[in-house]
C-alpha positions in Angstrom: -12.3 2.4 1.5 -10.9 5.8 1.0 -7.2 6.3 0.6 -5.1 9.2 1.8 -1.2 9.5 0.8 1.7 10.7 2.7 3.4 12.5 -0.2 2.5 13.6 -3.6 4.7 11.1 -5.0 2.4 8.5 -4.0 -0.5 10.2 -5.0 0.8 11.0 -8.5 1.6 7.2 -8.9 -2.2 6.1 -7.9 -3.6 8.5 -10.8 -2.4 5.8 -13.4 -0.3 2.6 -14.4 1.8 4.6 -16.9 2.6 7.2 -13.8 3.4 4.3 -11.2 5.5 2.4 -13.8 7.5 5.8 -14.5 7.9 6.1 -11.0 8.6 2.7 -9.5 9.4 0.5 -12.5 6.8 -1.8 -14.4 6.3 -4.6 -12.1 6.3 -2.7 -9.1 3.8 0.2 -10.3 1.4 -2.6 -11.5 1.2 -4.2 -8.4 1.0 -0.7 -6.8 -1.9 0.1 -8.7 -3.3 -3.4 -8.3 -3.2 -3.1 -4.4 -4.7 0.4 -4.4 -7.5 -1.3 -6.5 -8.2 -3.6 -3.8 -8.2 -1.1 -1.0 -10.6 1.1 -2.9 -12.9 -2.0 -3.3 -12.8 -2.8 0.5 -15.3 -1.2 2.9 -13.8 -1.7 5.9 -10.2 -2.1 7.1 -10.9 -5.6 8.6 -12.1 -7.0 5.3 -8.4 -6.9 4.2 -7.5 -9.6 6.4 -9.6 -11.6 4.0 -7.4 -11.1 1.0 -4.6 -13.7 1.5 -2.3 -12.3 -1.4 -2.2 -9.0 0.4 -0.3 -10.8 3.4 -1.3 -7.8 5.4 0.3 -7.7 8.8 0.7 -5.2 11.8 4.4 -4.1 11.8 6.2 -3.7 15.4 8.5 -1.6 17.4 8.9 2.2 16.0 6.3 1.6 13.3 3.6 0.2 15.8 0.1 1.1 14.2 1.4 0.8 10.8 0.6 -2.2 8.4 2.6 -3.9 5.5 1.1 -5.3 2.4 3.1 -7.2 0.0 3.9 -5.7 -3.5 6.7 -8.1 -4.5 9.2 -10.5 -2.4 11.2 -7.6 -1.1 8.6 -4.7 -1.6 6.0 -3.5 1.0 3.5 -1.2 0.8 3.4 0.7 4.3 -0.1 1.7 5.7 -1.6 3.4 8.6 -5.4 2.8 9.6 -6.9 6.1 10.2 -10.5 5.0 10.5 -12.0 1.5 9.7 -12.9 3.0 6.3 -9.8 5.1 5.8 -5.9 4.3 5.5 -3.4 6.5 4.6 -0.3 5.0 2.3 3.1 5.9 4.0 5.5 4.4 1.6 6.5 1.9 -0.9 9.6 0.9 0.1 12.4 -2.4 -0.3 12.4 -3.7 3.2 15.7 -5.6 2.4 17.5 -2.4 1.2 19.9 0.1 2.7 
């Protein structure tokens, strides 16, 4: 699957584990790189539901059309399906935060 990024920060973090760790910290940076590897290895968006560890689920309300993938207990990778074979990374966020 092809991946687009909503910000240069997210794109820069996708380049390497060291860059992701520098931006997000080691545990979250490692999971970010792992989740991107799964996205890249998948042919179609619908196949992501087969990876239970992702805990992919659609968001509601003003985030309708976006999906969340679990990074850690509190952190979620927010993505948007562009086409069946293209997703956009919207944000990596602590959904329990402020």
